mmCIF entry with sequence, helices, sheets and N, C-alpha, C, O atoms, coordinates in Angstrom:
data_MODEL
# 
_entry.id   MODEL 
# 
_entity.id                         1 
_entity.type                       polymer 
_entity.pdbx_number_of_molecules   1 
# 
_entity_poly.entity_id                      1 
_entity_poly.type                           'polypeptide(L)' 
_entity_poly.nstd_linkage                   no 
_entity_poly.nstd_monomer                   no 
_entity_poly.pdbx_seq_one_letter_code       MATFWHRYTERQKRLLREICRLLKQHYPIRYVVGHSDITDRKQDPGPELHGFMCK 
_entity_poly.pdbx_seq_one_letter_code_can   MATFWHRYTERQKRLLREICRLLKQHYPIRYVVGHSDITDRKQDPGPELHGFMCK 
_entity_poly.pdbx_strand_id                 A 
# 
loop_
_entity_poly_seq.entity_id 
_entity_poly_seq.num 
_entity_poly_seq.mon_id 
_entity_poly_seq.hetero 
1 1  MET n 
1 2  ALA n 
1 3  THR n 
1 4  PHE n 
1 5  TRP n 
1 6  HIS n 
1 7  ARG n 
1 8  TYR n 
1 9  THR n 
1 10 GLU n 
1 11 ARG n 
1 12 GLN n 
1 13 LYS n 
1 14 ARG n 
1 15 LEU n 
1 16 LEU n 
1 17 ARG n 
1 18 GLU n 
1 19 ILE n 
1 20 CYS n 
1 21 ARG n 
1 22 LEU n 
1 23 LEU n 
1 24 LYS n 
1 25 GLN n 
1 26 HIS n 
1 27 TYR n 
1 28 PRO n 
1 29 ILE n 
1 30 ARG n 
1 31 TYR n 
1 32 VAL n 
1 33 VAL n 
1 34 GLY n 
1 35 HIS n 
1 36 SER n 
1 37 ASP n 
1 38 ILE n 
1 39 THR n 
1 40 ASP n 
1 41 ARG n 
1 42 LYS n 
1 43 GLN n 
1 44 ASP n 
1 45 PRO n 
1 46 GLY n 
1 47 PRO n 
1 48 GLU n 
1 49 LEU n 
1 50 HIS n 
1 51 GLY n 
1 52 PHE n 
1 53 MET n 
1 54 CYS n 
1 55 LYS n 
# 
_struct_asym.id          A 
_struct_asym.entity_id   1 
# 
loop_
_struct_conf.conf_type_id 
_struct_conf.id 
_struct_conf.pdbx_PDB_helix_id 
_struct_conf.beg_label_comp_id 
_struct_conf.beg_label_asym_id 
_struct_conf.beg_label_seq_id 
_struct_conf.pdbx_beg_PDB_ins_code 
_struct_conf.end_label_comp_id 
_struct_conf.end_label_asym_id 
_struct_conf.end_label_seq_id 
_struct_conf.pdbx_end_PDB_ins_code 
_struct_conf.beg_auth_comp_id 
_struct_conf.beg_auth_asym_id 
_struct_conf.beg_auth_seq_id 
_struct_conf.end_auth_comp_id 
_struct_conf.end_auth_asym_id 
_struct_conf.end_auth_seq_id 
_struct_conf.pdbx_PDB_helix_class 
_struct_conf.details 
_struct_conf.pdbx_PDB_helix_length 
HELX_P HELX_P1 AA1 GLU A 10 ? HIS A 26 ? GLU A 10 HIS A 26 1 ? 17 
HELX_P HELX_P2 AA2 HIS A 35 ? ILE A 38 ? HIS A 35 ILE A 38 1 ? 4  
HELX_P HELX_P3 AA3 PRO A 47 ? LEU A 49 ? PRO A 47 LEU A 49 5 ? 3  
# 
_struct_conf_type.id          HELX_P 
_struct_conf_type.criteria    ? 
_struct_conf_type.reference   ? 
# 
loop_
_atom_site.group_PDB 
_atom_site.id 
_atom_site.type_symbol 
_atom_site.label_atom_id 
_atom_site.label_alt_id 
_atom_site.label_comp_id 
_atom_site.label_asym_id 
_atom_site.label_entity_id 
_atom_site.label_seq_id 
_atom_site.pdbx_PDB_ins_code 
_atom_site.Cartn_x 
_atom_site.Cartn_y 
_atom_site.Cartn_z 
_atom_site.occupancy 
_atom_site.B_iso_or_equiv 
_atom_site.pdbx_formal_charge 
_atom_site.auth_seq_id 
_atom_site.auth_comp_id 
_atom_site.auth_asym_id 
_atom_site.auth_atom_id 
_atom_site.pdbx_PDB_model_num 
ATOM 1   N N  . MET A 1 1  ? 6.559   -16.579 8.909  1.00 0.00 ? 1  MET A N  1 
ATOM 2   C CA . MET A 1 1  ? 6.038   -16.364 7.617  1.00 0.00 ? 1  MET A CA 1 
ATOM 3   C C  . MET A 1 1  ? 5.479   -14.898 7.544  1.00 0.00 ? 1  MET A C  1 
ATOM 4   O O  . MET A 1 1  ? 4.654   -14.497 8.366  1.00 0.00 ? 1  MET A O  1 
ATOM 5   N N  . ALA A 1 2  ? 5.954   -14.128 6.544  1.00 0.00 ? 2  ALA A N  1 
ATOM 6   C CA . ALA A 1 2  ? 5.465   -12.767 6.416  1.00 0.00 ? 2  ALA A CA 1 
ATOM 7   C C  . ALA A 1 2  ? 4.081   -12.780 5.767  1.00 0.00 ? 2  ALA A C  1 
ATOM 8   O O  . ALA A 1 2  ? 3.758   -13.655 4.963  1.00 0.00 ? 2  ALA A O  1 
ATOM 9   N N  . THR A 1 3  ? 3.270   -11.776 6.143  1.00 0.00 ? 3  THR A N  1 
ATOM 10  C CA . THR A 1 3  ? 1.944   -11.658 5.597  1.00 0.00 ? 3  THR A CA 1 
ATOM 11  C C  . THR A 1 3  ? 1.633   -10.196 5.403  1.00 0.00 ? 3  THR A C  1 
ATOM 12  O O  . THR A 1 3  ? 2.130   -9.330  6.122  1.00 0.00 ? 3  THR A O  1 
ATOM 13  N N  . PHE A 1 4  ? 0.816   -9.945  4.435  1.00 0.00 ? 4  PHE A N  1 
ATOM 14  C CA . PHE A 1 4  ? 0.363   -8.546  4.156  1.00 0.00 ? 4  PHE A CA 1 
ATOM 15  C C  . PHE A 1 4  ? -0.607  -8.057  5.204  1.00 0.00 ? 4  PHE A C  1 
ATOM 16  O O  . PHE A 1 4  ? -0.639  -6.866  5.513  1.00 0.00 ? 4  PHE A O  1 
ATOM 17  N N  . TRP A 1 5  ? -1.408  -8.969  5.763  1.00 0.00 ? 5  TRP A N  1 
ATOM 18  C CA . TRP A 1 5  ? -2.443  -8.628  6.688  1.00 0.00 ? 5  TRP A CA 1 
ATOM 19  C C  . TRP A 1 5  ? -1.939  -8.533  8.145  1.00 0.00 ? 5  TRP A C  1 
ATOM 20  O O  . TRP A 1 5  ? -0.995  -9.219  8.538  1.00 0.00 ? 5  TRP A O  1 
ATOM 21  N N  . HIS A 1 6  ? -2.590  -7.675  8.917  1.00 0.00 ? 6  HIS A N  1 
ATOM 22  C CA . HIS A 1 6  ? -2.311  -7.555  10.305 1.00 0.00 ? 6  HIS A CA 1 
ATOM 23  C C  . HIS A 1 6  ? -2.910  -8.747  11.079 1.00 0.00 ? 6  HIS A C  1 
ATOM 24  O O  . HIS A 1 6  ? -3.939  -9.299  10.690 1.00 0.00 ? 6  HIS A O  1 
ATOM 25  N N  . ARG A 1 7  ? -2.286  -9.104  12.108 1.00 0.00 ? 7  ARG A N  1 
ATOM 26  C CA . ARG A 1 7  ? -2.877  -10.092 13.070 1.00 0.00 ? 7  ARG A CA 1 
ATOM 27  C C  . ARG A 1 7  ? -3.309  -9.248  14.258 1.00 0.00 ? 7  ARG A C  1 
ATOM 28  O O  . ARG A 1 7  ? -2.481  -8.705  14.989 1.00 0.00 ? 7  ARG A O  1 
ATOM 29  N N  . TYR A 1 8  ? -4.612  -9.149  14.435 1.00 0.00 ? 8  TYR A N  1 
ATOM 30  C CA . TYR A 1 8  ? -5.113  -8.396  15.549 1.00 0.00 ? 8  TYR A CA 1 
ATOM 31  C C  . TYR A 1 8  ? -5.201  -9.210  16.793 1.00 0.00 ? 8  TYR A C  1 
ATOM 32  O O  . TYR A 1 8  ? -5.516  -10.399 16.745 1.00 0.00 ? 8  TYR A O  1 
ATOM 33  N N  . THR A 1 9  ? -4.916  -8.567  17.952 1.00 0.00 ? 9  THR A N  1 
ATOM 34  C CA . THR A 1 9  ? -4.960  -9.256  19.211 1.00 0.00 ? 9  THR A CA 1 
ATOM 35  C C  . THR A 1 9  ? -6.410  -9.411  19.646 1.00 0.00 ? 9  THR A C  1 
ATOM 36  O O  . THR A 1 9  ? -7.297  -8.733  19.127 1.00 0.00 ? 9  THR A O  1 
ATOM 37  N N  . GLU A 1 10 ? -6.644  -10.294 20.588 1.00 0.00 ? 10 GLU A N  1 
ATOM 38  C CA . GLU A 1 10 ? -7.995  -10.408 21.141 1.00 0.00 ? 10 GLU A CA 1 
ATOM 39  C C  . GLU A 1 10 ? -8.452  -9.112  21.784 1.00 0.00 ? 10 GLU A C  1 
ATOM 40  O O  . GLU A 1 10 ? -9.634  -8.774  21.711 1.00 0.00 ? 10 GLU A O  1 
ATOM 41  N N  . ARG A 1 11 ? -7.556  -8.391  22.401 1.00 0.00 ? 11 ARG A N  1 
ATOM 42  C CA . ARG A 1 11 ? -7.916  -7.126  23.006 1.00 0.00 ? 11 ARG A CA 1 
ATOM 43  C C  . ARG A 1 11 ? -8.381  -6.122  21.936 1.00 0.00 ? 11 ARG A C  1 
ATOM 44  O O  . ARG A 1 11 ? -9.384  -5.432  22.119 1.00 0.00 ? 11 ARG A O  1 
ATOM 45  N N  . GLN A 1 12 ? -7.653  -6.051  20.835 1.00 0.00 ? 12 GLN A N  1 
ATOM 46  C CA . GLN A 1 12 ? -8.065  -5.166  19.758 1.00 0.00 ? 12 GLN A CA 1 
ATOM 47  C C  . GLN A 1 12 ? -9.449  -5.540  19.193 1.00 0.00 ? 12 GLN A C  1 
ATOM 48  O O  . GLN A 1 12 ? -10.256 -4.658  18.900 1.00 0.00 ? 12 GLN A O  1 
ATOM 49  N N  . LYS A 1 13 ? -9.705  -6.782  19.048 1.00 0.00 ? 13 LYS A N  1 
ATOM 50  C CA . LYS A 1 13 ? -11.011 -7.255  18.511 1.00 0.00 ? 13 LYS A CA 1 
ATOM 51  C C  . LYS A 1 13 ? -12.104 -6.947  19.522 1.00 0.00 ? 13 LYS A C  1 
ATOM 52  O O  . LYS A 1 13 ? -13.193 -6.511  19.149 1.00 0.00 ? 13 LYS A O  1 
ATOM 53  N N  . ARG A 1 14 ? -11.818 -7.171  20.807 1.00 0.00 ? 14 ARG A N  1 
ATOM 54  C CA . ARG A 1 14 ? -12.795 -6.877  21.819 1.00 0.00 ? 14 ARG A CA 1 
ATOM 55  C C  . ARG A 1 14 ? -13.158 -5.390  21.850 1.00 0.00 ? 14 ARG A C  1 
ATOM 56  O O  . ARG A 1 14 ? -14.329 -5.026  21.953 1.00 0.00 ? 14 ARG A O  1 
ATOM 57  N N  . LEU A 1 15 ? -12.129 -4.539  21.758 1.00 0.00 ? 15 LEU A N  1 
ATOM 58  C CA . LEU A 1 15 ? -12.346 -3.085  21.730 1.00 0.00 ? 15 LEU A CA 1 
ATOM 59  C C  . LEU A 1 15 ? -13.122 -2.659  20.494 1.00 0.00 ? 15 LEU A C  1 
ATOM 60  O O  . LEU A 1 15 ? -13.981 -1.781  20.574 1.00 0.00 ? 15 LEU A O  1 
ATOM 61  N N  . LEU A 1 16 ? -12.832 -3.267  19.360 1.00 0.00 ? 16 LEU A N  1 
ATOM 62  C CA . LEU A 1 16 ? -13.597 -2.964  18.131 1.00 0.00 ? 16 LEU A CA 1 
ATOM 63  C C  . LEU A 1 16 ? -15.085 -3.339  18.300 1.00 0.00 ? 16 LEU A C  1 
ATOM 64  O O  . LEU A 1 16 ? -15.967 -2.582  17.895 1.00 0.00 ? 16 LEU A O  1 
ATOM 65  N N  . ARG A 1 17 ? -15.350 -4.506  18.897 1.00 0.00 ? 17 ARG A N  1 
ATOM 66  C CA . ARG A 1 17 ? -16.715 -4.921  19.158 1.00 0.00 ? 17 ARG A CA 1 
ATOM 67  C C  . ARG A 1 17 ? -17.427 -3.858  20.049 1.00 0.00 ? 17 ARG A C  1 
ATOM 68  O O  . ARG A 1 17 ? -18.566 -3.472  19.784 1.00 0.00 ? 17 ARG A O  1 
ATOM 69  N N  . GLU A 1 18 ? -16.728 -3.411  21.093 1.00 0.00 ? 18 GLU A N  1 
ATOM 70  C CA . GLU A 1 18 ? -17.291 -2.412  21.984 1.00 0.00 ? 18 GLU A CA 1 
ATOM 71  C C  . GLU A 1 18 ? -17.552 -1.085  21.302 1.00 0.00 ? 18 GLU A C  1 
ATOM 72  O O  . GLU A 1 18 ? -18.604 -0.482  21.517 1.00 0.00 ? 18 GLU A O  1 
ATOM 73  N N  . ILE A 1 19 ? -16.624 -0.615  20.487 1.00 0.00 ? 19 ILE A N  1 
ATOM 74  C CA . ILE A 1 19 ? -16.816 0.596   19.722 1.00 0.00 ? 19 ILE A CA 1 
ATOM 75  C C  . ILE A 1 19 ? -18.021 0.455   18.799 1.00 0.00 ? 19 ILE A C  1 
ATOM 76  O O  . ILE A 1 19 ? -18.855 1.356   18.709 1.00 0.00 ? 19 ILE A O  1 
ATOM 77  N N  . CYS A 1 20 ? -18.103 -0.660  18.131 1.00 0.00 ? 20 CYS A N  1 
ATOM 78  C CA . CYS A 1 20 ? -19.263 -0.867  17.212 1.00 0.00 ? 20 CYS A CA 1 
ATOM 79  C C  . CYS A 1 20 ? -20.590 -0.883  17.994 1.00 0.00 ? 20 CYS A C  1 
ATOM 80  O O  . CYS A 1 20 ? -21.587 -0.315  17.548 1.00 0.00 ? 20 CYS A O  1 
ATOM 81  N N  . ARG A 1 21 ? -20.585 -1.534  19.153 1.00 0.00 ? 21 ARG A N  1 
ATOM 82  C CA . ARG A 1 21 ? -21.792 -1.604  19.979 1.00 0.00 ? 21 ARG A CA 1 
ATOM 83  C C  . ARG A 1 21 ? -22.197 -0.169  20.378 1.00 0.00 ? 21 ARG A C  1 
ATOM 84  O O  . ARG A 1 21 ? -23.371 0.189   20.279 1.00 0.00 ? 21 ARG A O  1 
ATOM 85  N N  . LEU A 1 22 ? -21.251 0.632   20.817 1.00 0.00 ? 22 LEU A N  1 
ATOM 86  C CA . LEU A 1 22 ? -21.575 2.002   21.202 1.00 0.00 ? 22 LEU A CA 1 
ATOM 87  C C  . LEU A 1 22 ? -22.073 2.842   20.051 1.00 0.00 ? 22 LEU A C  1 
ATOM 88  O O  . LEU A 1 22 ? -23.031 3.601   20.199 1.00 0.00 ? 22 LEU A O  1 
ATOM 89  N N  . LEU A 1 23 ? -21.440 2.714   18.921 1.00 0.00 ? 23 LEU A N  1 
ATOM 90  C CA . LEU A 1 23 ? -21.877 3.439   17.700 1.00 0.00 ? 23 LEU A CA 1 
ATOM 91  C C  . LEU A 1 23 ? -23.325 3.077   17.342 1.00 0.00 ? 23 LEU A C  1 
ATOM 92  O O  . LEU A 1 23 ? -24.162 3.938   17.071 1.00 0.00 ? 23 LEU A O  1 
ATOM 93  N N  . LYS A 1 24 ? -23.581 1.753   17.354 1.00 0.00 ? 24 LYS A N  1 
ATOM 94  C CA . LYS A 1 24 ? -24.935 1.289   17.007 1.00 0.00 ? 24 LYS A CA 1 
ATOM 95  C C  . LYS A 1 24 ? -25.965 1.746   18.032 1.00 0.00 ? 24 LYS A C  1 
ATOM 96  O O  . LYS A 1 24 ? -27.121 1.991   17.689 1.00 0.00 ? 24 LYS A O  1 
ATOM 97  N N  . GLN A 1 25 ? -25.557 1.856   19.253 1.00 0.00 ? 25 GLN A N  1 
ATOM 98  C CA . GLN A 1 25 ? -26.456 2.301   20.346 1.00 0.00 ? 25 GLN A CA 1 
ATOM 99  C C  . GLN A 1 25 ? -26.875 3.784   20.156 1.00 0.00 ? 25 GLN A C  1 
ATOM 100 O O  . GLN A 1 25 ? -28.002 4.157   20.483 1.00 0.00 ? 25 GLN A O  1 
ATOM 101 N N  . HIS A 1 26 ? -25.975 4.603   19.637 1.00 0.00 ? 26 HIS A N  1 
ATOM 102 C CA . HIS A 1 26 ? -26.199 6.008   19.517 1.00 0.00 ? 26 HIS A CA 1 
ATOM 103 C C  . HIS A 1 26 ? -26.562 6.527   18.107 1.00 0.00 ? 26 HIS A C  1 
ATOM 104 O O  . HIS A 1 26 ? -27.031 7.655   17.956 1.00 0.00 ? 26 HIS A O  1 
ATOM 105 N N  . TYR A 1 27 ? -26.341 5.699   17.100 1.00 0.00 ? 27 TYR A N  1 
ATOM 106 C CA . TYR A 1 27 ? -26.618 6.127   15.726 1.00 0.00 ? 27 TYR A CA 1 
ATOM 107 C C  . TYR A 1 27 ? -27.368 5.044   14.987 1.00 0.00 ? 27 TYR A C  1 
ATOM 108 O O  . TYR A 1 27 ? -27.182 3.864   15.284 1.00 0.00 ? 27 TYR A O  1 
ATOM 109 N N  . PRO A 1 28 ? -28.238 5.415   14.000 1.00 0.00 ? 28 PRO A N  1 
ATOM 110 C CA . PRO A 1 28 ? -29.048 4.443   13.279 1.00 0.00 ? 28 PRO A CA 1 
ATOM 111 C C  . PRO A 1 28 ? -28.208 3.694   12.212 1.00 0.00 ? 28 PRO A C  1 
ATOM 112 O O  . PRO A 1 28 ? -28.539 3.748   11.028 1.00 0.00 ? 28 PRO A O  1 
ATOM 113 N N  . ILE A 1 29 ? -27.147 3.011   12.617 1.00 0.00 ? 29 ILE A N  1 
ATOM 114 C CA . ILE A 1 29 ? -26.281 2.333   11.695 1.00 0.00 ? 29 ILE A CA 1 
ATOM 115 C C  . ILE A 1 29 ? -26.920 0.991   11.299 1.00 0.00 ? 29 ILE A C  1 
ATOM 116 O O  . ILE A 1 29 ? -27.292 0.183   12.150 1.00 0.00 ? 29 ILE A O  1 
ATOM 117 N N  . ARG A 1 30 ? -27.034 0.785   9.985  1.00 0.00 ? 30 ARG A N  1 
ATOM 118 C CA . ARG A 1 30 ? -27.590 -0.494  9.509  1.00 0.00 ? 30 ARG A CA 1 
ATOM 119 C C  . ARG A 1 30 ? -26.535 -1.346  8.859  1.00 0.00 ? 30 ARG A C  1 
ATOM 120 O O  . ARG A 1 30 ? -26.565 -2.568  9.000  1.00 0.00 ? 30 ARG A O  1 
ATOM 121 N N  . TYR A 1 31 ? -25.581 -0.734  8.133  1.00 0.00 ? 31 TYR A N  1 
ATOM 122 C CA . TYR A 1 31 ? -24.592 -1.500  7.377  1.00 0.00 ? 31 TYR A CA 1 
ATOM 123 C C  . TYR A 1 31 ? -23.218 -0.880  7.577  1.00 0.00 ? 31 TYR A C  1 
ATOM 124 O O  . TYR A 1 31 ? -23.072 0.340   7.659  1.00 0.00 ? 31 TYR A O  1 
ATOM 125 N N  . VAL A 1 32 ? -22.227 -1.737  7.651  1.00 0.00 ? 32 VAL A N  1 
ATOM 126 C CA . VAL A 1 32 ? -20.823 -1.290  7.654  1.00 0.00 ? 32 VAL A CA 1 
ATOM 127 C C  . VAL A 1 32 ? -20.105 -2.098  6.581  1.00 0.00 ? 32 VAL A C  1 
ATOM 128 O O  . VAL A 1 32 ? -20.162 -3.327  6.549  1.00 0.00 ? 32 VAL A O  1 
ATOM 129 N N  . VAL A 1 33 ? -19.438 -1.371  5.716  1.00 0.00 ? 33 VAL A N  1 
ATOM 130 C CA . VAL A 1 33 ? -18.745 -2.011  4.607  1.00 0.00 ? 33 VAL A CA 1 
ATOM 131 C C  . VAL A 1 33 ? -17.257 -1.667  4.624  1.00 0.00 ? 33 VAL A C  1 
ATOM 132 O O  . VAL A 1 33 ? -16.873 -0.612  5.130  1.00 0.00 ? 33 VAL A O  1 
ATOM 133 N N  . GLY A 1 34 ? -16.432 -2.531  4.085  1.00 0.00 ? 34 GLY A N  1 
ATOM 134 C CA . GLY A 1 34 ? -15.002 -2.294  3.967  1.00 0.00 ? 34 GLY A CA 1 
ATOM 135 C C  . GLY A 1 34 ? -14.704 -1.788  2.568  1.00 0.00 ? 34 GLY A C  1 
ATOM 136 O O  . GLY A 1 34 ? -15.572 -1.828  1.696  1.00 0.00 ? 34 GLY A O  1 
ATOM 137 N N  . HIS A 1 35 ? -13.516 -1.325  2.349  1.00 0.00 ? 35 HIS A N  1 
ATOM 138 C CA . HIS A 1 35 ? -13.084 -0.869  1.037  1.00 0.00 ? 35 HIS A CA 1 
ATOM 139 C C  . HIS A 1 35 ? -13.366 -1.946  -0.026 1.00 0.00 ? 35 HIS A C  1 
ATOM 140 O O  . HIS A 1 35 ? -13.847 -1.631  -1.114 1.00 0.00 ? 35 HIS A O  1 
ATOM 141 N N  . SER A 1 36 ? -13.070 -3.199  0.290  1.00 0.00 ? 36 SER A N  1 
ATOM 142 C CA . SER A 1 36 ? -13.218 -4.289  -0.655 1.00 0.00 ? 36 SER A CA 1 
ATOM 143 C C  . SER A 1 36 ? -14.663 -4.530  -1.085 1.00 0.00 ? 36 SER A C  1 
ATOM 144 O O  . SER A 1 36 ? -14.922 -5.142  -2.121 1.00 0.00 ? 36 SER A O  1 
ATOM 145 N N  . ASP A 1 37 ? -15.612 -4.031  -0.261 1.00 0.00 ? 37 ASP A N  1 
ATOM 146 C CA . ASP A 1 37 ? -17.024 -4.141  -0.613 1.00 0.00 ? 37 ASP A CA 1 
ATOM 147 C C  . ASP A 1 37 ? -17.422 -3.095  -1.628 1.00 0.00 ? 37 ASP A C  1 
ATOM 148 O O  . ASP A 1 37 ? -18.464 -3.222  -2.270 1.00 0.00 ? 37 ASP A O  1 
ATOM 149 N N  . ILE A 1 38 ? -16.603 -2.052  -1.788 1.00 0.00 ? 38 ILE A N  1 
ATOM 150 C CA . ILE A 1 38 ? -16.905 -0.931  -2.698 1.00 0.00 ? 38 ILE A CA 1 
ATOM 151 C C  . ILE A 1 38 ? -16.206 -1.082  -4.009 1.00 0.00 ? 38 ILE A C  1 
ATOM 152 O O  . ILE A 1 38 ? -16.796 -0.803  -5.053 1.00 0.00 ? 38 ILE A O  1 
ATOM 153 N N  . THR A 1 39 ? -14.979 -1.508  -3.999 1.00 0.00 ? 39 THR A N  1 
ATOM 154 C CA . THR A 1 39 ? -14.174 -1.580  -5.242 1.00 0.00 ? 39 THR A CA 1 
ATOM 155 C C  . THR A 1 39 ? -13.224 -2.778  -5.223 1.00 0.00 ? 39 THR A C  1 
ATOM 156 O O  . THR A 1 39 ? -12.745 -3.188  -4.166 1.00 0.00 ? 39 THR A O  1 
ATOM 157 N N  . ASP A 1 40 ? -12.965 -3.322  -6.391 1.00 0.00 ? 40 ASP A N  1 
ATOM 158 C CA . ASP A 1 40 ? -12.018 -4.446  -6.477 1.00 0.00 ? 40 ASP A CA 1 
ATOM 159 C C  . ASP A 1 40 ? -10.565 -4.033  -6.289 1.00 0.00 ? 40 ASP A C  1 
ATOM 160 O O  . ASP A 1 40 ? -9.689  -4.876  -6.094 1.00 0.00 ? 40 ASP A O  1 
ATOM 161 N N  . ARG A 1 41 ? -10.314 -2.713  -6.350 1.00 0.00 ? 41 ARG A N  1 
ATOM 162 C CA . ARG A 1 41 ? -8.942  -2.239  -6.203 1.00 0.00 ? 41 ARG A CA 1 
ATOM 163 C C  . ARG A 1 41 ? -8.460  -2.258  -4.773 1.00 0.00 ? 41 ARG A C  1 
ATOM 164 O O  . ARG A 1 41 ? -7.260  -2.119  -4.537 1.00 0.00 ? 41 ARG A O  1 
ATOM 165 N N  . LYS A 1 42 ? -9.327  -2.422  -3.830 1.00 0.00 ? 42 LYS A N  1 
ATOM 166 C CA . LYS A 1 42 ? -8.953  -2.437  -2.428 1.00 0.00 ? 42 LYS A CA 1 
ATOM 167 C C  . LYS A 1 42 ? -9.188  -3.821  -1.821 1.00 0.00 ? 42 LYS A C  1 
ATOM 168 O O  . LYS A 1 42 ? -10.087 -4.540  -2.257 1.00 0.00 ? 42 LYS A O  1 
ATOM 169 N N  . GLN A 1 43 ? -8.419  -4.186  -0.856 1.00 0.00 ? 43 GLN A N  1 
ATOM 170 C CA . GLN A 1 43 ? -8.521  -5.533  -0.242 1.00 0.00 ? 43 GLN A CA 1 
ATOM 171 C C  . GLN A 1 43 ? -8.790  -5.531  1.237  1.00 0.00 ? 43 GLN A C  1 
ATOM 172 O O  . GLN A 1 43 ? -8.805  -6.596  1.854  1.00 0.00 ? 43 GLN A O  1 
ATOM 173 N N  . ASP A 1 44 ? -9.002  -4.385  1.828  1.00 0.00 ? 44 ASP A N  1 
ATOM 174 C CA . ASP A 1 44 ? -9.201  -4.351  3.272  1.00 0.00 ? 44 ASP A CA 1 
ATOM 175 C C  . ASP A 1 44 ? -10.691 -4.358  3.609  1.00 0.00 ? 44 ASP A C  1 
ATOM 176 O O  . ASP A 1 44 ? -11.491 -3.964  2.761  1.00 0.00 ? 44 ASP A O  1 
ATOM 177 N N  . PRO A 1 45 ? -11.095 -4.776  4.778  1.00 0.00 ? 45 PRO A N  1 
ATOM 178 C CA . PRO A 1 45 ? -10.284 -4.892  5.974  1.00 0.00 ? 45 PRO A CA 1 
ATOM 179 C C  . PRO A 1 45 ? -9.453  -6.169  6.095  1.00 0.00 ? 45 PRO A C  1 
ATOM 180 O O  . PRO A 1 45 ? -8.683  -6.300  7.046  1.00 0.00 ? 45 PRO A O  1 
ATOM 181 N N  . GLY A 1 46 ? -9.582  -7.092  5.183  1.00 0.00 ? 46 GLY A N  1 
ATOM 182 C CA . GLY A 1 46 ? -8.723  -8.311  5.167  1.00 0.00 ? 46 GLY A CA 1 
ATOM 183 C C  . GLY A 1 46 ? -9.425  -9.492  5.869  1.00 0.00 ? 46 GLY A C  1 
ATOM 184 O O  . GLY A 1 46 ? -10.488 -9.354  6.474  1.00 0.00 ? 46 GLY A O  1 
ATOM 185 N N  . PRO A 1 47 ? -8.792  -10.613 5.757  1.00 0.00 ? 47 PRO A N  1 
ATOM 186 C CA . PRO A 1 47 ? -9.404  -11.875 6.270  1.00 0.00 ? 47 PRO A CA 1 
ATOM 187 C C  . PRO A 1 47 ? -9.505  -11.917 7.767  1.00 0.00 ? 47 PRO A C  1 
ATOM 188 O O  . PRO A 1 47 ? -10.348 -12.657 8.275  1.00 0.00 ? 47 PRO A O  1 
ATOM 189 N N  . GLU A 1 48 ? -8.723  -11.192 8.508  1.00 0.00 ? 48 GLU A N  1 
ATOM 190 C CA . GLU A 1 48 ? -8.778  -11.236 9.944  1.00 0.00 ? 48 GLU A CA 1 
ATOM 191 C C  . GLU A 1 48 ? -10.124 -10.696 10.489 1.00 0.00 ? 48 GLU A C  1 
ATOM 192 O O  . GLU A 1 48 ? -10.637 -11.168 11.503 1.00 0.00 ? 48 GLU A O  1 
ATOM 193 N N  . LEU A 1 49 ? -10.664 -9.708  9.789  1.00 0.00 ? 49 LEU A N  1 
ATOM 194 C CA . LEU A 1 49 ? -11.960 -9.129  10.205 1.00 0.00 ? 49 LEU A CA 1 
ATOM 195 C C  . LEU A 1 49 ? -13.098 -9.482  9.276  1.00 0.00 ? 49 LEU A C  1 
ATOM 196 O O  . LEU A 1 49 ? -14.136 -8.821  9.317  1.00 0.00 ? 49 LEU A O  1 
ATOM 197 N N  . HIS A 1 50 ? -12.948 -10.504 8.432  1.00 0.00 ? 50 HIS A N  1 
ATOM 198 C CA . HIS A 1 50 ? -14.049 -10.900 7.537  1.00 0.00 ? 50 HIS A CA 1 
ATOM 199 C C  . HIS A 1 50 ? -15.239 -11.363 8.336  1.00 0.00 ? 50 HIS A C  1 
ATOM 200 O O  . HIS A 1 50 ? -15.109 -12.236 9.194  1.00 0.00 ? 50 HIS A O  1 
ATOM 201 N N  . GLY A 1 51 ? -16.411 -10.786 8.067  1.00 0.00 ? 51 GLY A N  1 
ATOM 202 C CA . GLY A 1 51 ? -17.611 -11.130 8.774  1.00 0.00 ? 51 GLY A CA 1 
ATOM 203 C C  . GLY A 1 51 ? -17.707 -10.615 10.224 1.00 0.00 ? 51 GLY A C  1 
ATOM 204 O O  . GLY A 1 51 ? -18.592 -11.015 10.981 1.00 0.00 ? 51 GLY A O  1 
ATOM 205 N N  . PHE A 1 52 ? -16.795 -9.740  10.580 1.00 0.00 ? 52 PHE A N  1 
ATOM 206 C CA . PHE A 1 52 ? -16.688 -9.278  11.942 1.00 0.00 ? 52 PHE A CA 1 
ATOM 207 C C  . PHE A 1 52 ? -17.266 -7.926  12.137 1.00 0.00 ? 52 PHE A C  1 
ATOM 208 O O  . PHE A 1 52 ? -17.728 -7.619  13.236 1.00 0.00 ? 52 PHE A O  1 
ATOM 209 N N  . MET A 1 53 ? -17.269 -7.080  11.118 1.00 0.00 ? 53 MET A N  1 
ATOM 210 C CA . MET A 1 53 ? -17.520 -5.650  11.264 1.00 0.00 ? 53 MET A CA 1 
ATOM 211 C C  . MET A 1 53 ? -18.947 -5.339  11.746 1.00 0.00 ? 53 MET A C  1 
ATOM 212 O O  . MET A 1 53 ? -19.929 -5.508  11.023 1.00 0.00 ? 53 MET A O  1 
ATOM 213 N N  . CYS A 1 54 ? -19.008 -4.889  12.972 1.00 0.00 ? 54 CYS A N  1 
ATOM 214 C CA . CYS A 1 54 ? -20.228 -4.359  13.593 1.00 0.00 ? 54 CYS A CA 1 
ATOM 215 C C  . CYS A 1 54 ? -21.455 -5.215  13.406 1.00 0.00 ? 54 CYS A C  1 
ATOM 216 O O  . CYS A 1 54 ? -22.499 -4.727  12.973 1.00 0.00 ? 54 CYS A O  1 
ATOM 217 N N  . LYS A 1 55 ? -21.339 -6.486  13.729 1.00 0.00 ? 55 LYS A N  1 
ATOM 218 C CA . LYS A 1 55 ? -22.506 -7.327  13.696 1.00 0.00 ? 55 LYS A CA 1 
ATOM 219 C C  . LYS A 1 55 ? -23.470 -6.980  14.800 1.00 0.00 ? 55 LYS A C  1 
ATOM 220 O O  . LYS A 1 55 ? -24.524 -7.605  14.918 1.00 0.00 ? 55 LYS A O  1 
# 
């Protein structure tokens, strides 16, 4: 079945978590938003990363 959204591998998700951890460790990051949080015209980061971004 074709889909518009990417299917991320566990490795990609693990590396994203690590990148977020390092960024939060070195910068005073409080919030991370996706395009869809800013405007209705955009739909990313998509359902695969919903609730995932830099917790």
